Rosetta silent file (secondary structure, phi, psi, omega in degrees, C-alpha in Angstrom):
SEQUENCE: MKISNIEFPDKPLFLAPMEDVTDPAFRLLCKRFGVDMVYTEFISADALIRSVKRTEQKLTMYDEERPVVIQLYGREADAMAEAARIAAEAKPEFIDLNFGCPVKKVAGKGAGAGLLRDIPIMLEITSAVVKSVNVPVTVKTRLGWDDDSKIIVGLAEKLQDCGIAALAIHGRTRAQMYKGDADWTLIGEVKNNPRMYIPIIGNGDVTTPERAAECFDRYGVDAVMVGRAAIGRPWIFGEMKEYFKTGETRQILSFEEQKAILKEHIIASVYWLDISPDTPLESVSNQRLKGIIHSRRHLAATPVFKGIPNFKETRIAMLRADTLFELFNIIDSVDNPNYINNPF
SCORE:     score description
SCORE:     0.000 S_00000001
   1 L     0.000  137.774  178.311    0.000    0.000    0.000 S_00000001
   2 E  -124.652  142.596  165.942    1.235    3.480   -0.863 S_00000001
   3 E  -117.394  114.796 -171.747    0.206    6.948    0.245 S_00000001
   4 L    56.097 -122.279 -177.590    1.666    9.357   -2.273 S_00000001
   5 L  -102.807   10.931  179.344    5.268    8.178   -2.653 S_00000001
   6 E   -97.821  123.589 -179.090    5.541    6.434    0.741 S_00000001
   7 E   -99.149  137.961 -179.037    5.241    2.658    0.599 S_00000001
   8 L  -118.196  157.052  177.849    3.962    0.670    3.570 S_00000001
   9 L   -73.051  175.156  176.728    4.088   -3.040    4.394 S_00000001
  10 L   -62.195  138.721 -179.754    1.079   -5.326    4.265 S_00000001
  11 L    52.939   62.276 -179.178   -1.535   -4.458    6.912 S_00000001
  12 L   -71.998  146.638  178.907    0.072   -1.218    8.108 S_00000001
  13 E  -115.619  132.072 -179.213   -0.663    0.120   11.577 S_00000001
  14 E  -116.518  145.313  174.033   -0.785    3.847   12.357 S_00000001
  15 E   -89.468  120.003 -176.773   -0.659    5.636   15.722 S_00000001
  16 L   -67.213  147.921  174.705   -3.620    8.021   15.955 S_00000001
  17 L   -69.855  130.925  179.544   -3.009   11.678   16.832 S_00000001
  18 L  -142.641  127.172 -179.920   -3.897   12.319   20.482 S_00000001
  19 L   -62.567  136.354 -179.084   -3.481   15.520   22.454 S_00000001
  20 L    62.212   17.347  178.286   -1.027   15.210   25.378 S_00000001
  21 L  -126.717  -54.769 -169.716   -0.213   11.666   24.235 S_00000001
  22 L   -90.266   58.615  171.195    1.549   11.469   20.865 S_00000001
  23 L   -85.703  172.969 -176.801    4.642   13.506   21.648 S_00000001
  24 H   -57.492  -36.119 -178.872    8.067   12.312   20.412 S_00000001
  25 H   -58.305  -44.930 -179.390    8.775   10.327   23.584 S_00000001
  26 H   -76.533  -40.259 -178.657    5.720    8.140   23.042 S_00000001
  27 H   -60.568  -39.760 -179.141    5.952    8.034   19.253 S_00000001
  28 H   -65.909  -36.265  176.230    9.508    6.701   19.393 S_00000001
  29 H   -65.465  -44.430  178.577    8.452    3.887   21.725 S_00000001
  30 H   -62.156  -36.974  178.503    5.590    2.930   19.421 S_00000001
  31 H   -63.085  -39.465  178.733    7.992    2.976   16.494 S_00000001
  32 H   -59.057  -34.046 -177.036   10.257    0.536   18.296 S_00000001
  33 L   -94.779   14.044  166.086    7.355   -1.893   18.559 S_00000001
  34 L   106.197    3.035  178.015    6.504   -1.766   14.891 S_00000001
  35 L   -61.110  143.300 -173.103    4.021    1.040   14.232 S_00000001
  36 L   -93.579  -21.963  174.676    4.253    2.024   10.570 S_00000001
  37 E  -156.434  144.197 -178.270    3.344    5.716   10.822 S_00000001
  38 E  -122.786  153.804  178.390    2.894    8.196   13.661 S_00000001
  39 E  -118.165  147.319  174.231    0.990   11.465   14.005 S_00000001
  40 E   -72.122  175.057  167.923    1.818   14.486   16.125 S_00000001
  41 E   -65.403  167.567  176.012   -0.509   15.918   18.716 S_00000001
  42 E   -62.296  137.428  178.508   -3.198   18.300   17.428 S_00000001
  43 E  -121.762  121.442  179.518   -1.644   21.604   16.375 S_00000001
  44 E   -71.790  124.869  178.199   -3.717   24.767   16.371 S_00000001
  45 H   -60.287  -44.964 -178.401   -3.301   26.693   13.124 S_00000001
  46 H   -62.164  -43.326 -179.656   -3.928   30.006   14.872 S_00000001
  47 H   -67.335  -35.960  179.111   -1.380   29.274   17.623 S_00000001
  48 H   -65.989  -41.578  178.609    1.223   28.158   15.085 S_00000001
  49 H   -63.953  -34.336 -179.850    0.830   31.372   13.111 S_00000001
  50 L   -82.355    0.974  178.594    1.250   33.368   16.343 S_00000001
  51 L    61.285   39.538  175.464    4.481   31.436   17.090 S_00000001
  52 L   -66.204  127.123 -171.537    3.239   30.105   20.436 S_00000001
  53 H   -58.060  -47.289 -178.565    6.228   28.272   21.912 S_00000001
  54 H   -62.100  -36.061  179.166    4.342   25.189   23.149 S_00000001
  55 H   -70.123  -43.294  178.348    2.684   24.836   19.741 S_00000001
  56 H   -61.813  -32.873  179.147    5.961   25.195   17.855 S_00000001
  57 H   -62.043  -29.693 -178.904    7.443   22.479   20.090 S_00000001
  58 L   -67.977  -13.431  177.268    4.850   20.065   18.719 S_00000001
  59 L   -79.076   -9.767 -177.160    6.551   20.294   15.319 S_00000001
  60 L   -65.154  132.544  176.408    9.611   18.504   16.719 S_00000001
  61 L  -148.953  160.675 -176.767   10.266   15.138   15.118 S_00000001
  62 L  -124.531  150.214 -177.570   13.175   12.742   14.768 S_00000001
  63 H   -59.013  -31.989 -177.085   14.411   10.706   11.833 S_00000001
  64 H   -65.622  -19.974 -176.757   14.011    7.479   13.830 S_00000001
  65 H  -100.313   -0.835 -177.880   10.221    7.900   13.979 S_00000001
  66 L   -66.275  150.396    3.129    9.554    8.596   10.307 S_00000001
  67 L   -76.443  142.511 -177.633    7.211    8.621    8.505 S_00000001
  68 E  -120.763  140.215  177.027    5.616   11.369   10.607 S_00000001
  69 E  -113.163  129.058  172.603    2.368   13.241   10.011 S_00000001
  70 E   -93.599  124.187 -178.566    1.789   16.749   11.380 S_00000001
  71 E  -104.963  129.080 -179.291   -1.875   17.252   12.183 S_00000001
  72 E  -113.545  149.993  170.404   -3.437   20.733   12.067 S_00000001
  73 E  -136.745  150.297  179.368   -6.816   22.028   13.143 S_00000001
  74 L   176.919  178.874 -175.343   -8.581   25.320   12.554 S_00000001
  75 L  -126.437    2.450 -179.335  -11.733   26.799   11.081 S_00000001
  76 L  -125.627  134.739 -174.415  -10.488   29.305    8.479 S_00000001
  77 H   -62.079  -45.237 -177.526   -8.986   28.411    5.123 S_00000001
  78 H   -62.846  -43.558  179.865   -6.374   31.178    5.026 S_00000001
  79 H   -65.701  -41.120  179.721   -5.104   30.410    8.517 S_00000001
  80 H   -65.898  -38.718  178.551   -4.961   26.674    7.827 S_00000001
  81 H   -65.539  -42.125  178.757   -3.067   27.254    4.580 S_00000001
  82 H   -66.179  -42.395  177.510   -0.553   29.524    6.321 S_00000001
  83 H   -62.771  -37.696  178.492   -0.119   27.042    9.172 S_00000001
  84 H   -63.526  -39.048  177.923    0.430   24.256    6.648 S_00000001
  85 H   -63.926  -39.247  177.253    3.218   26.257    5.014 S_00000001
  86 H   -66.478  -45.087 -179.475    4.887   26.669    8.417 S_00000001
  87 H   -62.324  -36.136 -178.642    4.409   22.975    9.232 S_00000001
  88 H   -62.391  -26.688  179.147    5.869   21.968    5.869 S_00000001
  89 L   -66.703  -20.305  176.886    9.168   23.605    6.864 S_00000001
  90 L   -80.193   -6.175  176.303    9.555   20.881    9.517 S_00000001
  91 L    62.266   52.157  171.033    9.618   18.376    6.642 S_00000001
  92 L   -75.702  164.142  174.935    6.943   15.867    7.667 S_00000001
  93 L   -73.163  -33.531  179.932    5.979   13.121    5.254 S_00000001
  94 E  -143.525  157.208  167.833    2.339   14.310    5.344 S_00000001
  95 E  -114.754  127.246 -177.409    0.181   17.113    6.696 S_00000001
  96 E  -110.202  141.124  178.621   -3.137   15.938    8.104 S_00000001
  97 E  -102.445  122.353 -176.860   -6.271   18.031    8.562 S_00000001
  98 E   -85.230  101.806  173.551   -8.187   17.349   11.755 S_00000001
  99 E  -114.129   26.557 -174.064  -11.890   17.307   10.932 S_00000001
 100 L  -130.785  -14.088 -176.948  -12.690   14.768   13.635 S_00000001
 101 L   -62.832  123.984 -173.533  -11.795   16.066   17.111 S_00000001
 102 L   -94.223   -7.566 -172.146  -15.084   16.056   19.060 S_00000001
 103 L   -65.357  149.595 -171.193  -14.107   17.981   22.214 S_00000001
 104 H   -60.459  -40.080 -175.496  -16.091   21.123   22.929 S_00000001
 105 H   -68.823  -14.767  176.219  -13.163   23.549   22.922 S_00000001
 106 H  -104.380  -62.452 -177.083  -12.373   22.489   19.339 S_00000001
 107 H   -64.679  -34.408 -179.530  -15.629   21.332   17.726 S_00000001
 108 L   -67.066  -18.257  178.676  -17.679   23.919   19.584 S_00000001
 109 L  -100.844   10.415  175.605  -15.663   26.662   17.921 S_00000001
 110 L    89.586    6.388  176.238  -16.232   25.296   14.444 S_00000001
 111 L  -105.540 -178.252  179.200  -12.941   23.407   14.061 S_00000001
 112 H    53.967 -132.220  179.702  -12.269   19.648   14.182 S_00000001
 113 H   -67.264  -14.962  176.353  -15.532   17.703   14.022 S_00000001
 114 H   -59.401  -26.374  179.238  -17.376   21.021   14.120 S_00000001
 115 H   -72.317  -10.893  174.617  -16.708   21.306   10.394 S_00000001
 116 H   -68.880  -10.345  174.296  -19.013   18.345    9.821 S_00000001
 117 H   -99.110   -0.233  179.298  -21.781   20.931   10.196 S_00000001
 118 L  -144.459   72.473 -174.643  -20.247   23.178    7.537 S_00000001
 119 H   -60.544  -40.110  177.848  -19.060   21.001    4.677 S_00000001
 120 H   -55.966  -40.795  177.645  -18.451   23.905    2.237 S_00000001
 121 H   -68.542  -40.218  176.393  -15.931   25.420    4.685 S_00000001
 122 H   -56.311  -46.218 -178.691  -14.345   21.998    5.259 S_00000001
 123 H   -70.198  -34.347  176.668  -13.824   21.582    1.525 S_00000001
 124 H   -63.693  -43.400  177.592  -12.576   25.157    1.161 S_00000001
 125 H   -61.485  -46.421 -177.165   -9.980   24.520    3.878 S_00000001
 126 H   -60.652  -48.134  179.830   -8.936   21.234    2.287 S_00000001
 127 H   -62.680  -40.840 -178.779   -8.479   22.732   -1.172 S_00000001
 128 H   -64.177  -42.123 -179.442   -6.599   25.740    0.222 S_00000001
 129 H   -69.253  -43.316  179.027   -4.144   23.578    2.158 S_00000001
 130 H   -56.892  -40.543 -178.110   -3.571   21.172   -0.743 S_00000001
 131 H   -76.474  -20.062 -172.140   -2.725   24.130   -2.989 S_00000001
 132 H   -87.819  -17.201 -175.118   -0.506   25.839   -0.418 S_00000001
 133 L  -133.085  158.518  174.713    2.105   23.109    0.151 S_00000001
 134 L   -91.367   -8.384  177.976    4.120   20.542   -1.764 S_00000001
 135 L   -77.559  137.716  176.216    3.715   18.030    1.054 S_00000001
 136 L   -59.292  140.772 -176.773    0.922   15.455    0.504 S_00000001
 137 E  -111.192  135.827  175.820   -2.197   16.329    2.514 S_00000001
 138 E  -123.384  171.034 -179.244   -4.455   13.811    4.271 S_00000001
 139 E  -133.805  143.003  169.804   -7.675   14.148    6.280 S_00000001
 140 E  -123.509  127.501 -178.194   -9.019   12.524    9.450 S_00000001
 141 E  -146.582 -169.635 -178.723  -12.732   12.842   10.144 S_00000001
 142 E  -121.370 -178.619 -177.064  -15.818   11.057   11.496 S_00000001
 143 L   -67.649  -27.898 -177.511  -18.980    9.508   10.088 S_00000001
 144 E   162.889 -174.705 -177.951  -20.922   12.735   10.514 S_00000001
 145 L   -74.657  -44.072 -179.637  -22.187   15.115   13.173 S_00000001
 146 L  -151.273 -174.818 -176.686  -24.875   12.801   14.601 S_00000001
 147 L   -62.878  -23.920 -179.814  -26.987    9.761   13.753 S_00000001
 148 L   -87.401   -1.539 -177.680  -29.176   11.836   11.454 S_00000001
 149 L  -141.526   53.854  175.662  -26.241   13.070    9.376 S_00000001
 150 E   -82.525   90.365 -168.087  -23.885   10.176    8.663 S_00000001
 151 L  -104.921    9.942 -167.097  -22.546   11.735    5.477 S_00000001
 152 H   -61.342  -34.500 -176.021  -19.135   10.117    5.231 S_00000001
 153 H   -62.149  -48.779  177.620  -19.710    8.125    2.017 S_00000001
 154 H   -72.307  -37.000  179.713  -20.510   11.206   -0.052 S_00000001
 155 H   -62.547  -38.745 -179.402  -18.124   13.426    1.885 S_00000001
 156 H   -57.335  -41.561  178.476  -15.218   11.093    1.172 S_00000001
 157 H   -63.717  -41.628 -179.374  -15.651   11.614   -2.568 S_00000001
 158 H   -65.684  -39.648  177.429  -15.711   15.390   -2.149 S_00000001
 159 H   -66.301  -40.673  176.145  -12.556   15.357   -0.040 S_00000001
 160 H   -59.307  -40.421  179.291  -10.863   13.147   -2.605 S_00000001
 161 H   -64.619  -22.138  177.501  -11.815   15.661   -5.290 S_00000001
 162 L   -76.313  -12.318  176.078   -9.972   18.341   -3.277 S_00000001
 163 L   103.896   16.740  179.249   -6.732   16.447   -3.870 S_00000001
 164 L   -72.215  157.651 -175.781   -6.021   14.682   -0.591 S_00000001
 165 L   -93.924  -20.166  179.091   -3.676   11.697   -0.593 S_00000001
 166 E  -165.368  160.574 -178.715   -5.519    9.526    1.972 S_00000001
 167 E  -133.160  125.242  173.628   -8.532    9.601    4.289 S_00000001
 168 E  -103.592  135.249 -176.370   -8.750    8.325    7.876 S_00000001
 169 E  -125.873  122.445  170.909  -12.234    7.715    9.276 S_00000001
 170 E   -87.470  129.761 -171.205  -13.166    7.293   12.929 S_00000001
 171 L   -80.018   37.586  173.792  -16.264    5.108   13.064 S_00000001
 172 L  -134.413  163.289  171.475  -18.298    7.380   15.328 S_00000001
 173 L   -88.123  168.529  176.208  -20.245   10.601   14.958 S_00000001
 174 L   -63.373  -39.381 -177.782  -19.294   13.757   16.806 S_00000001
 175 L   -59.994  -30.848  179.383  -22.379   13.348   19.002 S_00000001
 176 L   -72.145  -22.064 -171.402  -21.076    9.976   20.177 S_00000001
 177 L    55.825 -113.849  176.767  -17.766   11.464   21.284 S_00000001
 178 L  -119.247   19.643 -177.857  -15.986    8.231   22.342 S_00000001
 179 L   -94.328  165.102 -179.626  -19.079    6.440   23.636 S_00000001
 180 L    68.177 -174.001 -178.818  -20.876    3.469   22.131 S_00000001
 181 L   -95.955  142.966  173.951  -19.344    1.209   19.522 S_00000001
 182 L   -68.905  136.665 -179.180  -17.477    2.396   16.461 S_00000001
 183 L   -98.465  103.371 -178.495  -19.430    1.598   13.270 S_00000001
 184 H   -85.992   -8.840 -178.131  -17.031    0.133   10.755 S_00000001
 185 H   -63.232  -39.309  178.930  -19.721   -0.708    8.200 S_00000001
 186 H   -72.459  -31.916  173.497  -19.677    2.839    6.826 S_00000001
 187 H   -61.342  -43.365  177.312  -15.884    2.823    6.764 S_00000001
 188 H   -62.994  -37.354  177.334  -16.159   -0.322    4.656 S_00000001
 189 H   -61.985  -41.442  178.302  -18.688    1.380    2.369 S_00000001
 190 H   -63.357  -46.068 -178.512  -16.251    4.199    1.715 S_00000001
 191 H   -62.483  -37.312 -175.945  -13.435    1.761    0.995 S_00000001
 192 L   -91.273    4.383  174.720  -15.601   -0.314   -1.359 S_00000001
 193 L   -69.113  118.339 -175.926  -17.007    2.682   -3.207 S_00000001
 194 L   -62.488  -16.253  179.225  -15.727    2.172   -6.783 S_00000001
 195 L   -84.634   -9.076  179.219  -15.274    5.935   -7.145 S_00000001
 196 L   -91.006  130.959  178.610  -12.723    6.033   -4.323 S_00000001
 197 L  -126.430   -9.071  176.569   -9.105    5.502   -5.294 S_00000001
 198 L   -84.763  156.794  178.488   -7.154    7.009   -2.384 S_00000001
 199 L   -63.066  143.004  178.292   -6.178    4.814    0.617 S_00000001
 200 E  -114.489  127.676 -177.887   -8.751    4.543    3.405 S_00000001
 201 E  -110.229  125.226 -179.170   -7.578    4.265    7.013 S_00000001
 202 E   -97.365  143.552 -175.933   -9.987    2.860    9.609 S_00000001
 203 E  -145.121  143.393  175.413  -10.041    3.992   13.231 S_00000001
 204 L   126.820  114.265  175.504  -12.120    3.234   16.312 S_00000001
 205 L    63.480   29.393  174.681  -12.196    0.485   18.974 S_00000001
 206 L   -91.741   94.257 -170.997   -9.146   -1.360   17.658 S_00000001
 207 L  -116.291   -8.731 -178.937   -8.008   -2.725   20.999 S_00000001
 208 L  -137.820  159.467  175.368   -6.731   -6.246   20.284 S_00000001
 209 H   -59.119  -38.723 -179.684   -4.664   -7.995   17.620 S_00000001
 210 H   -62.608  -41.525 -179.824   -7.704  -10.037   16.611 S_00000001
 211 H   -67.584  -38.993  177.852   -9.792   -6.923   16.063 S_00000001
 212 H   -59.908  -45.161  179.546   -7.053   -5.282   14.009 S_00000001
 213 H   -64.636  -40.128  179.456   -6.877   -8.314   11.719 S_00000001
 214 H   -62.216  -39.180 -179.449  -10.675   -8.441   11.449 S_00000001
 215 H   -63.697  -39.051  175.192  -10.811   -4.788   10.366 S_00000001
 216 H   -66.241  -48.367 -171.945   -8.425   -5.491    7.515 S_00000001
 217 H   -73.033  -40.435 -174.828  -10.131   -8.709    6.468 S_00000001
 218 H   -83.496  -37.734 -172.025  -13.791   -7.724    6.833 S_00000001
 219 H  -107.326  -10.398  172.858  -13.741   -4.095    5.739 S_00000001
 220 L    73.330   16.237 -177.469  -10.816   -4.057    3.332 S_00000001
 221 L   -63.914  158.100 -178.462   -9.213   -0.883    4.683 S_00000001
 222 L   -83.189  -26.656  177.496   -5.714    0.003    3.566 S_00000001
 223 E  -152.603  157.239  176.571   -4.456    0.737    7.078 S_00000001
 224 E  -117.393  134.043 -179.474   -5.711    0.529   10.656 S_00000001
 225 E  -106.504  130.787 -179.616   -5.218    3.364   13.112 S_00000001
 226 E  -111.577  130.063 -178.617   -4.857    2.624   16.834 S_00000001
 227 L  -115.305 -100.020 -171.692   -5.549    5.341   19.384 S_00000001
 228 H   -59.527  -27.807 -179.114   -6.537    4.961   23.034 S_00000001
 229 H   -66.101  -17.197  179.706   -5.586    1.270   23.184 S_00000001
 230 H   -88.256  -14.074 -178.242   -1.941    2.266   22.781 S_00000001
 231 L   -65.531  123.962 -177.031   -1.908    4.603   25.801 S_00000001
 232 L    72.185   10.934 -176.488    0.270    2.961   28.440 S_00000001
 233 L  -153.863   59.962 -177.636    0.823    0.082   26.047 S_00000001
 234 L   -63.631  -19.992  179.529    3.094    1.045   23.136 S_00000001
 235 L   -74.542   -3.126  179.198    3.945   -2.624   22.614 S_00000001
 236 H   -58.520  -30.162  179.994    0.401   -3.263   21.322 S_00000001
 237 H   -68.970  -35.726  175.488    1.735   -2.711   17.808 S_00000001
 238 H   -67.225  -37.498  177.491    4.237   -5.529   18.271 S_00000001
 239 H   -64.863  -39.437  178.932    1.475   -7.803   19.530 S_00000001
 240 H   -67.611  -43.504  178.866   -0.618   -6.996   16.469 S_00000001
 241 H   -61.788  -39.398  178.840    2.269   -7.596   14.073 S_00000001
 242 H   -63.369  -40.674  179.622    2.968  -10.917   15.772 S_00000001
 243 H   -66.784  -41.542  177.672   -0.675  -11.939   15.368 S_00000001
 244 H   -58.242  -36.421 -175.221   -0.685  -10.982   11.676 S_00000001
 245 H   -78.725  -41.355 -170.847    2.372  -13.187   11.209 S_00000001
 246 H  -111.657  -18.720 -174.440    1.433  -16.243   13.273 S_00000001
 247 L    74.820   10.766 -179.140   -2.316  -16.080   13.889 S_00000001
 248 L  -117.656  140.414  177.423   -1.572  -16.537   17.585 S_00000001
 249 L   -93.625  120.623  177.315   -2.209  -14.086   20.412 S_00000001
 250 L  -148.923  153.370  177.251    0.674  -13.811   22.801 S_00000001
 251 L   -78.818  124.118 -176.314    2.257  -11.298   25.135 S_00000001
 252 L   -87.111  -12.307  178.668    5.558  -10.190   23.579 S_00000001
 253 L  -125.413  144.920  174.045    6.933   -8.714   26.821 S_00000001
 254 L   -74.297  170.374  178.663    7.141  -10.176   30.301 S_00000001
 255 H   -57.982  -45.285 -179.893    5.644   -8.346   33.279 S_00000001
 256 H   -66.799  -36.676  177.863    9.044   -6.989   34.273 S_00000001
 257 H   -66.341  -37.447  177.319    9.789   -5.900   30.709 S_00000001
 258 H   -64.825  -42.646  176.847    6.511   -4.023   30.551 S_00000001
 259 H   -61.006  -38.967  179.701    7.339   -2.206   33.786 S_00000001
 260 H   -64.300  -37.860  177.995   10.735   -1.311   32.340 S_00000001
 261 H   -66.618  -40.720  176.837    9.088    0.198   29.250 S_00000001
 262 H   -59.173  -43.890  179.305    6.776    2.299   31.448 S_00000001
 263 H   -66.090  -39.851  177.981    9.806    3.612   33.343 S_00000001
 264 H   -61.612  -39.025  178.909   11.659    4.289   30.108 S_00000001
 265 H   -65.923  -41.217  178.410    8.697    6.306   28.847 S_00000001
 266 H   -61.315  -44.192  178.809    8.597    8.362   32.037 S_00000001
 267 H   -61.743  -43.831  179.332   12.315    9.119   31.715 S_00000001
 268 H   -62.236  -37.278  178.399   11.867   10.114   28.069 S_00000001
 269 H   -67.127  -37.082  176.809    9.021   12.439   29.066 S_00000001
 270 H   -63.983  -43.864  177.611   11.221   14.061   31.708 S_00000001
 271 H   -66.575  -31.498 -179.769   13.932   14.687   29.110 S_00000001
 272 H   -72.243  -39.254 -170.764   11.292   16.012   26.707 S_00000001
 273 H  -108.365  -18.647 -170.260    9.630   18.416   29.143 S_00000001
 274 L  -121.014  -40.390 -169.012   12.066   19.161   31.962 S_00000001
 275 L  -134.303  160.933  179.003   15.770   18.728   31.294 S_00000001
 276 L   -79.710  159.381 -175.933   18.352   18.845   28.527 S_00000001
 277 L   -60.133  -23.683 -177.332   19.778   15.618   27.058 S_00000001
 278 L   -94.554    6.548  179.063   23.101   16.094   28.857 S_00000001
 279 L   -83.894  125.820  177.279   21.565   16.471   32.331 S_00000001
 280 L   -63.700  133.022 -177.732   22.206   13.467   34.613 S_00000001
 281 H   -62.159  -33.237 -177.763   18.907   11.924   35.639 S_00000001
 282 H   -61.776  -26.949 -176.440   20.183   11.441   39.179 S_00000001
 283 H   -72.913  -14.401 -179.375   20.420   15.197   39.630 S_00000001
 284 H  -121.992   12.579 -172.487   16.637   15.590   39.334 S_00000001
 285 L   -65.472  -21.114  179.572   15.469   12.309   40.875 S_00000001
 286 L  -109.999   16.608  179.585   14.010   14.085   43.914 S_00000001
 287 L  -101.201  150.548  172.320   12.476   17.042   42.058 S_00000001
 288 L   -74.402  127.925 -171.306    8.852   17.544   41.062 S_00000001
 289 L  -128.544  141.722  177.801    8.826   17.197   37.284 S_00000001
 290 H   -64.213  -34.205 -178.903    6.342   17.981   34.522 S_00000001
 291 H   -61.103  -32.237  177.972    7.321   14.797   32.718 S_00000001
 292 H   -70.348  -46.082  178.527    5.994   12.708   35.606 S_00000001
 293 H   -61.062  -41.117  179.437    2.664   14.508   35.638 S_00000001
 294 H   -61.719  -31.568 -176.374    2.508   14.153   31.855 S_00000001
 295 H   -81.337  -11.056 -174.647    3.055   10.388   32.192 S_00000001
 296 H   -61.762  -32.816  178.669    0.181    9.825   34.604 S_00000001
 297 H   -60.175  -39.324  179.791   -2.308    9.352   31.780 S_00000001
 298 H   -71.582  -39.703  178.611   -0.270    6.379   30.554 S_00000001
 299 H   -65.630  -36.962  179.809    0.107    4.941   34.065 S_00000001
 300 H   -69.084  -32.648 -174.305   -3.627    5.271   34.661 S_00000001
 301 H   -92.820  -19.825 -172.318   -4.501    3.541   31.378 S_00000001
 302 L   -61.307  140.000  175.811   -1.862    0.829   31.225 S_00000001
 303 L   -83.788    1.509 -174.231   -3.064   -2.785   31.507 S_00000001
 304 L   -56.576  -40.786 -174.242    0.238   -3.814   33.102 S_00000001
 305 L   -98.572    7.686 -178.472   -1.151   -3.793   36.630 S_00000001
 306 L   -65.173  134.100  176.541   -4.607   -5.061   35.753 S_00000001
 307 L    88.561   -2.702  178.486   -5.763   -7.978   37.878 S_00000001
 308 L   -75.785  126.075 -177.634   -3.255   -7.531   40.694 S_00000001
 309 L   -62.490  142.319  173.736   -5.075   -8.186   43.995 S_00000001
 310 L    54.419   42.496 -174.336   -5.451   -5.281   46.440 S_00000001
 311 L   -93.764   -6.855 -171.516   -3.755   -2.872   44.067 S_00000001
 312 H   -55.988  -49.359 -177.237   -5.999    0.163   44.636 S_00000001
 313 H   -65.016  -38.703  178.352   -3.833    1.900   47.256 S_00000001
 314 H   -65.211  -39.851  179.234   -0.667    1.251   45.267 S_00000001
 315 H   -63.623  -42.948  178.465   -2.306    2.652   42.158 S_00000001
 316 H   -61.569  -44.782  179.434   -3.342    5.822   43.999 S_00000001
 317 H   -62.653  -39.512  179.528    0.194    6.260   45.342 S_00000001
 318 H   -61.605  -42.151 -176.991    1.640    5.712   41.866 S_00000001
 319 H   -80.197  -10.795  176.672   -0.569    8.405   40.356 S_00000001
 320 H   -98.561  -18.817 -177.600    0.237   10.849   43.181 S_00000001
 321 L   -60.187  136.033 -178.476    4.014   10.376   43.132 S_00000001
 322 L  -126.931   12.272  169.970    5.768   13.469   41.788 S_00000001
 323 L  -127.127  153.691  179.279    9.452   12.526   41.912 S_00000001
 324 H   -62.281  -40.435 -178.580   11.291    9.853   39.946 S_00000001
 325 H   -59.008  -48.350 -178.855   12.711    8.349   43.128 S_00000001
 326 H   -66.597  -46.914 -176.235    9.281    7.895   44.680 S_00000001
 327 H   -64.632  -44.983 -178.580    7.544    6.749   41.508 S_00000001
 328 H   -68.723  -32.213  175.066   10.186    4.220   40.476 S_00000001
 329 H   -62.244  -39.672  179.276   10.302    2.770   43.977 S_00000001
 330 H   -67.229  -48.075 -179.074    6.570    2.112   43.744 S_00000001
 331 H   -60.824  -44.560 -177.948    6.773    0.587   40.266 S_00000001
 332 H   -65.525  -26.233 -176.865    9.753   -1.588   41.207 S_00000001
 333 H   -79.967  -13.724 -175.173    7.948   -2.857   44.304 S_00000001
 334 L   -78.707  125.244  174.435    4.977   -4.187   42.348 S_00000001
 335 L  -122.044  148.106 -179.005    4.976   -7.919   41.821 S_00000001
 336 L  -129.246   85.100 -178.323    2.252   -9.846   40.064 S_00000001
 337 L   -66.135  -18.703 -179.051    2.340  -13.521   41.026 S_00000001
 338 L   -97.452   12.112 -178.489   -0.931  -14.079   39.162 S_00000001
 339 L   -62.326  128.926  179.681    0.372  -12.624   35.909 S_00000001
 340 L  -111.114  137.503 -174.800   -0.797  -14.707   32.948 S_00000001
 341 L   -80.405   41.435  176.111    1.067  -14.611   29.654 S_00000001
 342 L  -169.409   88.056 -172.698   -2.152  -13.893   27.731 S_00000001
 343 L   -82.803    0.917 -171.583   -4.189  -10.872   28.936 S_00000001
 344 L   -87.623    0.000    0.000   -6.802  -10.920   26.155 S_00000001
């Protein structure tokens, strides 16, 4: 499968863009475990144009994680086109337009999934960005605004006509947010529409290797995008690749190896948000660090500690710890005698 001039292996897996999740520290870990393409966090077009430091930091990427997609959101064509030109200077493989984020602070202001209520503006933005950069442009969106307006089949053709290189579809409406089940039947309809010739990427509720394989086999999508299931579990991509190869579900890391990856991610987050690469970690081991707070979402979501008896108090302490010394002592102390080498 190819998107523009980038070739991917059979059954490619993509890491979905997620705010406060898909920073370089996490993307590099996912890349190690076999993900085929990664996306940045959401980047506000308006903030990028204003040179907001935190927003500009989101453009950071490393050669080891390529191919990388920079995802932009906004509600005005001129601003999105200008932001795309700035993003293109970072040399991503693709620029993606976020027409799917359902959160109120984005969709409620007419950006993200909010554009599903104003298709002419969505198409104007798409055409403007495609014309403004030499980098291939892709789109990520949803089925529609609500159950009464599932317009994705026709919308996909219109977006394709704007010149995009690929389309990712989350199988929910904006009204659903992240509730209920993702509906892959409409994703399959888009893929099987004879008028569609660009790659179609499916997203939504892909939480196990078996489900990833089923999405390829049943709906015929060109790639599968994994989002929340990867939080606190970057090795999920390795588990999926192993299943594609062998047809067997197995844990690719031991319990201790999984704990080591969690600690490695925390350290990477500290280097990303708190200290320079040449700073000895020991010198900040007793300091309160932003990287630790940033990592709590992964610690809260990880399945590593699932099923451990009487773990509630330890979990609370883990999520309250604000120094590396304290947090790593807690993680290292956790033993799971009931750990089974097949959590599915």
